[in-house]
Backbone bond lengths (Angstrom), bond angles and torsions (degrees), N, CA, C in turn:
res aa  C-N    CA-C-N  psi(-1)  N-CA   C-N-CA  omega(-1)  CA-C   N-CA-C  phi
1 M - - - 1.523 - - 1.597 105.55 -
2 S 1.335 113.53 135.57 1.448 122.60 -172.11 1.539 112.11 -79.08
3 L 1.286 117.35 -20.95 1.479 122.24 -172.54 1.628 108.20 -127.36
4 N 1.438 112.36 141.19 1.435 114.94 170.20 1.580 104.61 -81.85
5 S 1.325 110.32 141.73 1.439 120.94 171.09 1.578 115.78 -64.08
6 P 1.303 116.63 158.71 1.466 114.43 178.08 1.546 113.29 -55.90
7 P 1.403 123.04 -41.15 1.363 119.31 176.74 1.499 114.91 -64.62
8 Q 1.310 118.25 -28.34 1.423 124.22 178.70 1.523 110.13 -73.64
9 I 1.368 117.79 -31.52 1.446 122.48 176.73 1.536 111.69 -65.29
10 I 1.415 109.88 -41.97 1.431 116.73 174.16 1.488 114.70 -57.42
11 R 1.276 120.47 -47.83 1.495 125.33 176.83 1.534 109.69 -59.86
12 I 1.361 115.01 -43.06 1.543 115.72 178.56 1.474 108.38 -63.72
13 A 1.332 121.77 -40.25 1.454 121.27 -178.71 1.533 110.25 -70.58
14 G 1.280 116.61 -31.33 1.492 118.86 171.71 1.440 116.25 -64.01
15 K 1.315 115.53 -42.79 1.495 118.66 178.09 1.519 110.61 -68.04
16 L 1.312 120.81 -35.22 1.453 124.12 174.25 1.551 110.02 -62.59
17 A 1.340 117.24 -39.27 1.485 121.93 -177.46 1.586 108.36 -68.26
18 I 1.344 117.48 -38.38 1.330 117.03 174.93 1.562 115.64 -70.02
19 D 1.312 118.54 -35.51 1.420 122.04 170.72 1.522 113.46 -60.23
20 K 1.329 112.81 -46.92 1.490 115.89 -179.06 1.522 114.26 -62.81
21 A 1.287 115.53 -37.71 1.408 120.31 177.72 1.571 115.42 -60.88
22 S 1.421 110.69 -25.87 1.557 114.85 177.87 1.377 113.79 -83.75
23 Y 1.305 124.44 -9.92 1.476 126.63 179.57 1.494 113.16 -63.66
24 S 1.386 115.22 141.44 1.459 115.97 169.40 1.468 113.18 -71.86
25 T 1.329 111.30 157.32 1.552 115.70 179.77 1.530 111.11 -55.38
26 K 1.357 121.62 -38.04 1.368 124.26 179.64 1.510 111.61 -61.57
27 K 1.394 113.86 -41.22 1.496 117.81 -176.81 1.582 104.78 -72.54
28 I 1.260 121.08 -39.68 1.467 121.73 179.86 1.572 109.25 -58.72
29 L 1.324 117.64 -47.00 1.348 125.38 -172.70 1.548 108.45 -68.77
30 T 1.270 115.61 -37.64 1.528 119.71 173.39 1.553 110.62 -58.70
31 L 1.248 113.64 -57.68 1.552 124.30 -173.92 1.540 105.41 -64.44
32 S 1.237 119.42 -40.44 1.544 119.61 -179.21 1.493 111.18 -68.49
33 F 1.350 115.59 -41.57 1.457 119.69 175.92 1.591 109.66 -59.99
34 M 1.232 120.98 -38.22 1.391 126.67 176.52 1.407 111.99 -66.60
35 A 1.341 123.57 -41.96 1.393 129.98 174.90 1.526 111.59 -60.67
36 G 1.277 116.19 -46.66 1.455 119.89 179.10 1.496 110.34 -61.63
37 A 1.329 117.60 -38.26 1.425 123.21 176.63 1.478 112.79 -63.85
38 Y 1.291 116.70 -46.20 1.481 120.74 176.79 1.473 114.17 -58.98
39 I 1.338 116.70 -41.05 1.519 120.23 178.12 1.530 106.69 -66.72
40 G 1.318 121.40 -35.49 1.399 124.79 179.87 1.557 108.39 -65.40
41 F 1.319 117.21 -45.47 1.447 122.45 175.35 1.518 109.13 -54.29
42 G 1.308 116.91 -51.02 1.525 121.03 -178.83 1.605 109.95 -58.51
43 G 1.311 113.03 -46.28 1.457 118.10 178.08 1.555 112.87 -64.37
44 L 1.187 121.02 -31.64 1.446 127.32 175.39 1.484 110.37 -68.46
45 L 1.341 114.94 -49.23 1.519 116.30 177.07 1.463 112.17 -60.53
46 A 1.424 118.21 -34.18 1.482 118.65 -176.62 1.556 107.72 -71.93
47 I 1.367 116.86 -34.67 1.474 120.67 -178.46 1.528 110.09 -68.89
48 V 1.344 117.91 -43.04 1.446 121.86 177.51 1.481 115.30 -63.96
49 T 1.313 114.09 -35.42 1.526 117.20 178.35 1.491 109.36 -75.98
50 L 1.293 122.13 -47.75 1.474 122.55 -175.51 1.630 107.25 -69.03
51 G 1.332 114.90 -44.29 1.513 114.89 -178.96 1.485 113.89 -62.94
52 G 1.343 114.32 -25.91 1.511 119.23 -176.78 1.484 111.26 -78.89
53 V 1.295 122.10 -6.50 1.497 118.81 179.06 1.600 112.36 -132.05
54 P 1.373 108.79 62.00 1.561 115.89 179.43 1.435 112.80 -52.99
55 G 1.312 119.95 -40.63 1.418 123.80 -175.98 1.603 109.07 -56.63
56 I 1.328 116.67 -46.23 1.407 122.25 179.70 1.520 110.93 -66.63
57 A 1.292 118.47 -42.85 1.405 123.51 174.26 1.500 112.35 -56.01
58 E 1.266 120.82 -40.25 1.421 123.80 -179.01 1.472 113.97 -75.18
59 N 1.387 116.71 -41.76 1.453 121.50 -173.92 1.511 114.13 -93.53
60 N 1.326 117.67 -24.29 1.411 124.10 -174.22 1.545 109.55 -141.25
61 P 1.367 118.98 72.28 1.416 122.07 -171.01 1.543 111.07 -62.71
62 G 1.386 120.50 -33.38 1.345 124.07 -177.30 1.613 110.70 -59.61
63 L 1.393 108.70 -49.00 1.462 115.91 -179.48 1.506 110.95 -63.53
64 A 1.287 118.39 -39.35 1.439 125.34 179.23 1.627 109.28 -57.20
65 K 1.338 112.84 -45.74 1.477 118.96 178.73 1.466 111.34 -64.33
66 L 1.359 117.17 -38.21 1.450 120.56 178.97 1.518 110.96 -69.01
67 L 1.355 121.72 -32.92 1.346 122.01 -179.97 1.576 108.46 -73.67
68 F 1.243 117.24 -32.28 1.538 119.72 179.22 1.518 105.12 -71.16
69 G 1.339 114.95 -45.94 1.542 117.68 -178.84 1.532 110.88 -64.38
70 A 1.333 120.07 -36.07 1.427 121.07 -176.62 1.531 115.13 -68.45
71 M 1.334 116.96 -25.59 1.489 124.89 178.97 1.535 112.35 -79.53
72 F 1.331 116.10 -44.89 1.458 124.22 -173.34 1.514 114.46 -46.82
73 P 1.347 119.59 -44.26 1.494 122.21 -169.82 1.444 113.33 -59.98
74 V 1.338 120.84 -14.12 1.515 121.49 179.92 1.524 112.65 -57.89
75 G 1.345 112.28 -26.75 1.437 117.43 -175.70 1.480 109.99 -71.82
76 I 1.427 114.12 -50.64 1.437 116.86 -176.60 1.609 110.52 -71.79
77 I 1.336 115.47 -26.48 1.541 116.59 177.69 1.503 107.18 -65.28
78 M 1.392 116.21 -39.88 1.484 117.99 175.68 1.461 113.45 -63.10
79 V 1.289 120.50 -42.37 1.389 126.36 176.32 1.574 111.16 -52.14
80 V 1.305 119.07 -51.56 1.363 124.74 -177.23 1.558 110.56 -72.98
81 M 1.325 121.34 -51.15 1.433 124.36 -171.74 1.509 109.83 -73.83
82 A 1.352 119.50 -38.14 1.452 117.64 -179.08 1.503 114.41 -89.31
83 G 1.330 115.68 -19.53 1.450 123.03 174.93 1.548 106.63 93.67
84 A 1.367 114.14 114.70 1.457 120.88 176.69 1.532 109.35 -163.70
85 E 1.281 120.89 166.96 1.459 126.49 179.07 1.453 113.19 -101.40
86 L 1.366 121.35 114.59 1.429 128.60 178.11 1.469 111.53 -113.31
87 F 1.349 117.62 123.66 1.466 123.21 -176.65 1.514 109.86 -53.25
88 T 1.345 115.96 -52.26 1.462 117.65 -172.90 1.503 114.16 -65.58
89 G 1.289 120.86 -36.91 1.436 123.44 174.01 1.569 113.97 -66.32
90 N 1.346 113.44 -41.89 1.497 118.05 174.10 1.517 113.45 -56.69
91 N 1.407 113.65 -29.55 1.515 111.57 -175.37 1.603 111.15 -56.59
92 A 1.322 115.83 -29.69 1.513 117.41 178.71 1.432 113.01 -89.18
93 Y 1.357 121.51 -39.03 1.384 120.48 -167.85 1.645 112.60 -58.83
94 F 1.342 120.34 -35.39 1.464 116.38 -171.97 1.592 107.48 -85.11
95 M 1.227 121.91 -15.55 1.481 120.05 -168.29 1.547 113.91 -61.56
96 P 1.382 120.47 -44.60 1.420 116.38 177.58 1.509 113.94 -59.31
97 N 1.288 119.20 -37.54 1.488 122.19 -176.18 1.526 109.71 -70.12
98 V 1.444 111.98 -41.45 1.501 114.11 -179.92 1.547 110.90 -67.29
99 L 1.254 116.85 -40.73 1.451 118.79 -176.58 1.581 110.30 -69.34
100 S 1.365 116.04 -31.08 1.387 121.93 175.56 1.476 114.37 -82.07
101 K 1.354 117.89 -2.79 1.417 123.55 177.72 1.638 112.73 71.28
102 K 1.287 112.58 28.20 1.502 113.53 176.90 1.462 106.09 -93.17
103 Q 1.324 120.04 -22.94 1.476 121.59 174.84 1.607 108.95 -135.88
104 T 1.287 114.92 154.10 1.494 119.03 -178.17 1.523 104.16 -88.98
105 W 1.321 113.16 168.79 1.401 119.48 174.88 1.473 119.98 -62.33
106 L 1.408 111.54 -17.51 1.450 121.16 179.82 1.533 110.86 -63.50
107 A 1.388 116.61 -34.63 1.424 119.28 -178.50 1.515 112.42 -63.97
108 P 1.356 120.12 -56.36 1.411 116.10 -177.26 1.615 113.36 -67.75
109 L 1.340 117.96 -36.71 1.419 121.30 176.84 1.472 116.39 -55.50
110 K 1.393 113.23 -44.55 1.431 118.57 177.44 1.562 110.22 -65.25
111 N 1.248 113.68 -46.09 1.551 119.45 -176.15 1.492 107.11 -65.08
112 W 1.310 119.97 -48.89 1.521 122.61 -178.46 1.543 108.82 -57.17
113 G 1.298 118.42 -44.91 1.421 117.83 -175.88 1.442 117.54 -61.99
114 V 1.404 110.59 -46.76 1.531 119.89 -178.98 1.531 109.30 -69.85
115 V 1.227 116.81 -41.88 1.485 121.36 -179.30 1.496 109.54 -63.53
116 Y 1.237 118.39 -43.63 1.468 126.52 -179.79 1.505 107.58 -53.65
117 F 1.320 114.46 -55.94 1.477 119.64 176.82 1.510 116.41 -55.57
118 G 1.392 115.90 -48.62 1.435 121.53 174.73 1.481 115.87 -55.80
119 N 1.360 113.30 -45.69 1.396 117.72 176.62 1.505 119.60 -58.03
120 F 1.354 111.90 -35.10 1.432 123.12 -179.90 1.475 107.78 -67.88
121 L 1.418 117.07 -42.35 1.424 118.27 177.64 1.480 116.15 -64.99
122 G 1.365 113.09 -39.36 1.450 116.16 177.67 1.528 113.41 -62.29
123 C 1.373 118.26 -46.11 1.451 126.85 177.92 1.595 107.08 -55.63
124 L 1.318 119.42 -49.84 1.414 122.74 -173.15 1.563 106.03 -67.73
125 F 1.304 119.12 -36.01 1.498 116.46 177.69 1.483 115.22 -61.85
126 I 1.346 116.55 -42.95 1.379 122.07 179.60 1.541 108.84 -66.24
127 A 1.364 116.06 -46.97 1.422 119.20 -171.97 1.554 105.55 -67.17
128 F 1.300 126.94 -41.15 1.451 124.85 -171.23 1.585 109.58 -88.10
129 F 1.326 115.96 -56.93 1.460 117.52 -173.13 1.423 116.30 -78.13
130 I 1.432 117.11 -43.30 1.399 119.54 -175.98 1.518 115.88 -84.79
131 T 1.391 113.63 -27.70 1.550 115.87 -176.43 1.576 106.68 -110.10
132 H 1.235 124.68 -53.65 1.433 122.45 -172.02 1.566 111.30 -68.62
133 L 1.281 117.66 -51.50 1.532 118.65 -176.13 1.463 110.15 -67.40
134 T 1.391 122.34 -22.86 1.379 123.13 -179.85 1.505 113.38 -91.40
135 E 1.374 113.09 -5.72 1.540 120.66 -179.45 1.479 114.09 60.48
136 V 1.236 119.85 33.37 1.473 122.25 -175.12 1.502 107.95 -65.23
137 V 1.264 120.32 -35.42 1.518 123.24 -176.14 1.464 111.90 -119.68
138 S 1.377 120.06 20.61 1.462 122.40 -172.02 1.585 108.93 -81.44
139 A 1.273 115.32 -29.68 1.528 121.72 -179.77 1.647 108.86 -83.29
140 E 1.391 113.04 154.83 1.420 119.17 172.06 1.462 111.74 -74.49
141 P 1.351 115.54 146.25 1.460 130.54 11.80 1.497 111.50 -95.94
142 W 1.404 121.56 9.44 1.449 120.80 -173.29 1.576 105.16 -77.44
143 A 1.289 119.32 -34.89 1.518 116.79 -174.52 1.582 107.57 -65.07
144 H 1.269 119.42 -35.64 1.365 123.27 177.27 1.538 111.57 -63.31
145 T 1.298 111.72 -43.86 1.580 115.11 177.90 1.535 110.55 -61.70
146 V 1.324 114.59 -47.27 1.544 117.50 178.33 1.481 109.58 -51.46
147 Q 1.402 118.71 -50.41 1.478 120.93 -177.44 1.577 111.65 -65.56
148 N 1.282 119.29 -38.74 1.447 118.84 -179.68 1.493 113.59 -69.38
149 I 1.349 119.83 -30.54 1.402 121.52 178.65 1.496 113.26 -67.61
150 A 1.335 109.42 -44.24 1.527 116.01 -179.80 1.490 113.08 -71.27
151 Q 1.346 118.17 -37.37 1.496 119.17 177.40 1.516 109.01 -64.85
152 S 1.235 119.75 -42.71 1.433 122.02 -177.41 1.541 109.68 -62.35
153 K 1.262 116.37 -33.45 1.477 117.73 -175.28 1.509 111.12 -80.04
154 I 1.262 122.35 -19.06 1.480 124.74 177.16 1.550 111.89 -103.20
155 S 1.278 117.26 9.97 1.482 122.23 -175.61 1.476 112.32 -94.04
156 N 1.393 120.18 -16.81 1.411 120.66 -176.83 1.506 114.00 -89.97
157 P 1.321 118.98 152.83 1.446 123.88 173.53 1.482 110.87 -67.44
158 F 1.254 121.27 161.06 1.487 126.95 -171.43 1.624 109.33 -55.49
159 Y 1.333 114.38 -42.32 1.510 112.96 -175.16 1.427 111.03 -67.50
160 K 1.324 120.06 -36.35 1.509 119.28 179.73 1.505 110.73 -63.31
161 T 1.351 115.92 -49.91 1.443 118.85 179.81 1.517 114.15 -58.85
162 F 1.307 115.01 -39.90 1.440 118.42 174.48 1.449 116.05 -63.81
163 L 1.383 116.41 -38.66 1.589 117.11 176.48 1.461 105.61 -72.92
164 K 1.242 122.56 -35.35 1.541 122.19 -178.47 1.575 106.67 -67.03
165 G 1.259 112.51 -36.42 1.523 117.21 173.60 1.480 117.65 -58.69
166 I 1.385 113.85 -41.15 1.513 119.84 172.21 1.521 112.53 -57.31
167 G 1.342 112.82 -51.92 1.443 119.94 -178.19 1.690 110.00 -61.04
168 A 1.289 115.12 -40.26 1.476 114.61 -178.01 1.580 110.24 -63.73
169 N 1.336 116.52 -51.28 1.440 114.77 -171.71 1.566 113.85 -81.12
170 W 1.361 113.74 -18.16 1.453 115.21 168.96 1.453 109.67 -58.28
171 L 1.411 115.08 -47.51 1.524 118.96 -175.64 1.632 108.93 -74.48
172 V 1.365 115.39 -35.74 1.472 113.79 176.36 1.460 114.68 -60.75
173 C 1.280 117.25 -44.49 1.456 123.61 -179.94 1.520 112.35 -66.65
174 L 1.315 111.06 -35.04 1.606 116.46 177.53 1.463 104.55 -66.17
175 S 1.429 123.53 -42.15 1.382 126.59 179.47 1.576 111.26 -57.06
176 L 1.350 119.12 -41.05 1.421 124.50 179.88 1.484 108.23 -70.60
177 W 1.395 121.10 -37.78 1.525 125.95 173.50 1.488 107.12 -60.43
178 M 1.208 120.38 -50.76 1.419 124.27 -175.40 1.556 112.22 -69.00
179 G 1.319 119.45 -30.63 1.420 121.80 168.98 1.426 114.48 -66.60
180 M 1.365 118.34 -35.60 1.412 118.34 171.87 1.547 118.17 -73.51
181 S 1.293 113.22 -8.86 1.498 115.66 179.47 1.523 109.11 -75.41
182 S 1.343 120.37 -24.55 1.475 124.06 -172.92 1.499 110.99 -93.93
183 H 1.300 114.07 149.15 1.426 124.24 170.85 1.514 116.57 -92.84
184 H 1.283 115.65 -8.53 1.450 121.60 -170.54 1.501 108.90 -122.71
185 T 1.379 113.24 150.33 1.458 122.61 178.46 1.560 112.20 -52.33
186 S 1.227 116.36 -53.27 1.476 118.64 -174.71 1.530 110.54 -65.65
187 G 1.325 120.37 -33.46 1.457 122.57 180.00 1.520 105.91 -69.73
188 K 1.332 118.67 -45.18 1.498 122.04 -179.19 1.524 106.54 -59.18
189 I 1.279 120.64 -47.73 1.443 119.69 178.47 1.555 117.22 -58.42
190 L 1.244 109.93 -47.59 1.579 116.67 177.72 1.468 107.46 -61.22
191 G 1.327 121.40 -48.42 1.444 126.21 -178.40 1.517 112.38 -55.46
192 I 1.385 115.93 -39.12 1.433 117.82 179.70 1.454 111.64 -79.72
193 W 1.380 116.79 -34.34 1.465 118.82 -170.73 1.611 117.77 -65.96
194 W 1.438 109.50 -41.62 1.446 112.46 -173.01 1.654 114.95 -65.86
195 P 1.301 115.70 -43.04 1.453 110.33 -178.47 1.543 113.03 -74.20
196 V 1.370 115.88 -30.64 1.427 117.31 -178.39 1.591 106.90 -70.50
197 M 1.309 117.60 -44.14 1.450 118.82 176.81 1.559 110.10 -58.89
198 A 1.284 119.65 -33.90 1.424 118.76 -179.20 1.614 109.98 -72.63
199 F 1.262 118.07 -38.81 1.518 116.06 -177.00 1.543 108.24 -75.03
200 V 1.265 122.36 -27.56 1.458 120.24 177.16 1.562 110.72 -76.81
201 T 1.391 115.80 -41.31 1.394 118.08 175.52 1.470 117.40 -60.89
202 I 1.348 110.75 -40.15 1.486 113.50 176.02 1.515 116.13 -67.81
203 G 1.353 118.42 -30.38 1.361 122.42 177.03 1.477 115.57 104.82
204 F 1.417 119.30 21.77 1.361 123.79 177.13 1.626 113.03 -70.70
205 E 1.307 113.26 165.16 1.528 115.46 -175.44 1.489 116.36 -105.20
206 H 1.286 114.71 120.34 1.535 120.69 -178.88 1.539 104.73 -114.93
207 C 1.325 112.79 116.17 1.401 122.92 -175.43 1.445 115.33 -56.52
208 I 1.317 121.78 -37.96 1.514 120.98 177.24 1.467 108.24 -73.91
209 A 1.315 124.53 -38.71 1.348 123.52 -178.34 1.574 110.73 -63.12
210 N 1.341 113.49 -39.17 1.408 120.86 173.27 1.486 118.91 -63.07
211 M 1.285 113.75 -23.17 1.510 120.53 174.80 1.472 108.97 -68.33
212 F 1.341 116.86 -20.40 1.515 123.42 174.00 1.545 108.64 -92.07
213 F 1.303 118.85 -56.84 1.415 121.50 -169.96 1.436 118.05 -57.28
214 I 1.469 114.37 -50.28 1.439 118.56 -178.10 1.499 118.30 -75.84
215 P 1.325 118.91 -40.86 1.462 120.74 170.67 1.602 111.98 -54.18
216 L 1.306 110.22 -46.45 1.492 116.14 -179.16 1.596 108.64 -51.63
217 A 1.343 114.34 -47.96 1.392 117.50 179.06 1.526 113.38 -66.32
218 I 1.183 120.77 -30.49 1.518 124.20 175.12 1.558 104.76 -68.74
219 F 1.281 116.98 -48.45 1.540 115.38 -179.94 1.483 112.00 -62.37
220 E 1.411 116.49 -27.97 1.418 118.03 178.31 1.537 113.78 -87.73
221 G 1.199 120.02 11.33 1.459 127.24 172.40 1.525 119.98 97.79
222 A 1.383 115.64 13.12 1.479 120.95 179.85 1.424 108.53 -59.03
223 N 1.372 118.24 149.15 1.461 124.56 175.95 1.497 109.78 -84.59
224 I 1.317 115.23 62.48 1.486 123.56 -178.27 1.528 105.37 -132.20
225 T 1.328 117.64 131.74 1.437 122.32 176.93 1.525 108.61 -90.34
226 W 1.293 114.51 163.04 1.509 120.07 175.57 1.482 107.77 -60.89
227 S 1.358 115.09 -44.50 1.501 117.57 -174.82 1.535 109.82 -62.90
228 T 1.319 115.46 -38.09 1.422 117.61 177.34 1.543 112.93 -60.05
229 F 1.312 115.82 -43.46 1.381 128.80 177.77 1.506 106.94 -51.70
230 V 1.333 110.51 -60.11 1.520 117.61 -171.04 1.635 111.61 -63.44
231 F 1.278 112.81 -46.49 1.438 116.91 -171.53 1.537 116.92 -83.96
232 K 1.327 114.70 -33.51 1.474 126.56 174.69 1.423 118.25 -79.68
233 N 1.391 115.15 -24.02 1.470 114.93 -178.25 1.541 112.35 -133.87
234 L 1.331 116.62 -54.46 1.525 124.67 -165.91 1.619 106.59 -63.56
235 I 1.194 120.23 -46.77 1.523 120.44 -174.96 1.505 105.11 -66.00
236 P 1.402 121.72 -64.50 1.468 116.39 -178.68 1.464 117.69 -55.25
237 A 1.449 119.50 -37.14 1.395 117.86 179.64 1.553 109.44 -67.47
238 T 1.259 122.97 -34.13 1.443 124.30 -178.13 1.507 109.47 -68.26
239 L 1.296 116.05 -44.98 1.426 119.66 -177.69 1.500 110.48 -64.20
240 G 1.407 113.16 -43.97 1.502 115.58 174.96 1.511 111.14 -61.82
241 N 1.264 121.50 -43.98 1.455 123.74 177.31 1.469 114.98 -54.95
242 L 1.444 113.50 -42.99 1.418 118.12 -179.40 1.569 110.23 -62.50
243 L 1.246 117.63 -40.80 1.501 123.20 -178.00 1.560 104.82 -70.47
244 G 1.260 118.44 -48.14 1.518 121.96 -176.16 1.425 114.52 -55.06
245 G 1.393 111.62 -42.07 1.599 115.81 -177.58 1.568 109.73 -87.83
246 A 1.300 113.96 -48.39 1.479 114.67 -171.31 1.516 111.55 -66.06
247 F 1.324 118.96 -42.71 1.442 125.65 -172.81 1.476 109.38 -93.71
248 F 1.276 122.73 -57.09 1.505 123.03 -166.94 1.570 110.51 -76.06
249 V 1.340 117.10 -18.58 1.495 117.31 173.68 1.519 110.29 -112.30
250 G 1.339 115.25 -68.77 1.489 119.08 -176.23 1.575 115.06 -54.50
251 T 1.290 118.50 -46.18 1.397 123.00 -177.72 1.520 113.76 -73.48
252 L 1.364 116.99 -51.10 1.424 122.27 -177.00 1.459 111.85 -60.53
253 Y 1.393 115.13 -45.57 1.479 115.10 178.64 1.469 114.74 -66.19
254 W 1.420 116.08 -31.07 1.522 117.71 174.09 1.543 111.46 -68.50
255 F 1.257 117.15 -34.30 1.498 122.90 174.60 1.470 113.88 -63.05
256 A 1.309 112.73 -45.06 1.413 120.12 -174.40 1.554 112.65 -74.33
257 Y 1.204 116.58 -42.10 1.495 123.62 -172.16 1.480 119.65 -104.67
258 I 1.369 116.80 -21.62 1.439 119.85 -177.52 1.469 110.16 -114.38
259 K 1.417 119.47 -51.87 1.473 117.75 -178.72 1.486 111.24 -67.79
260 E 1.343 116.69 -42.61 1.542 117.92 -178.20 1.469 114.02 -65.33
261 S 1.446 114.98 -38.92 1.365 113.91 -177.46 1.475 113.49 -77.16
262 N 1.387 115.86 -21.10 1.512 115.40 167.96 1.527 115.53 -70.22
263 A 1.392 112.31 -31.86 1.374 121.39 179.34 1.571 112.64 -65.98
264 D 1.355 110.76 -32.79 1.464 117.49 176.52 1.576 113.60 -72.10
């Protein structure tokens, strides 16, 4: 059979959660730093692609958004294929085990906290050392693109960013679920690429991606403070991502395929 069934995907996710809970803090920090860096690379590729076609952005904004969205998934593909710890993906992995009482809440809470911190460090490293200091996006039209992305992300009220966060991680965790459905590298890549492309093109809010996009703009001279970044975007996006991944993917699939099947 070329695809894992939904119940098999939940079992795979459950085994991954058990493995992740056994990692040392040093290992989690290392892998989460790498994941943050990979997301940063994906974000940088998306910026360079979008910023390099200002004519398309002006005359065909839908196509420009699609180009931006089409480039970003390389980061999450690297996270999955090379192996790294991503906060938003881990929001879903642990839920079936926790709800089935195979793991306590301590396991995901510890993992999420350490991974979140490591992801932040990885994103900041790519934003400052690999992008800002090398002046990859300092010239026009890329500088304008960097500023526009960041300004758009801090311009929404709390509830909009929160809701966009739900949509983002619902799709991100679905991409990981779809990646686990395939036995082959090409199938995994395609399964991951489509939902991630969709959330970025639509304009949803992913807290880890924003740990790259907005700090990069700050390093590049944007009139944005760190407190504005945290309170106007990072907090609501993080809370929305948590709900989108933990409930709308991890919990609902557990309910549909584990709880209901046990009830039968």
